[in-house]
Residue, then its C-alpha position, 0 to 999 in steps of 0.5 A: m500500500p502506498d505511503d499516502a493511501k488511507p484505509l477505507k472507512p465505513a460509510c456510517g460513523s459507527g465503525r462497526l462491521h456486521t456479520f450475518v450468518v444465514e442458513v438457506d435451502e440449497a437452490a440455484d438462486s439462494l445466494i442472489r436472493v440473500l444478497g438482495p437486502f444488502a443492496v437495498q440498504e446500500a451495505r458494503i459487503t466486505g467478506l463472504r463465505l459459503d459453506p455447503g452442508p448436508a441440510g443446505l448452505s451456510i452463508a456468512i456475510e460481513a458488511s460495513g456502512v450500515t447502522s445497527e438499526r439498518a443491520e437489524l432491518i436486513a436481518r428481518r428481511l433475510d428471515a422473511l425470505a422463503a428459502v431462509r431457515r435461520v439468520g444470525l447477526g453480530w458485530r465487531s469493531d476491528p476488521y479481520a478476515l472471516p474464519k475459514e471452515t474448520g470441519 
């Protein structure tokens, strides 16, 4: 990185990175449907992990640029999707990579 380069800052002032873990039925359009609410809320996706399993897909999405209220709205909209089985939401203040699959 050049000396004069500045790291990207979240669009909102919170400095939080929100992590969503979404379990969905495995279908051809599941990932596209899950990403829709992030685009509508203008969230910046900073990390994505997709883990197929015996009962479907587990999708971990890290997003910045949204307030806690907007992150909760995204989680509610995800939960309302037909293919979604479960949604988890968390946040952290320091960036680091999404963990890799351990199993």
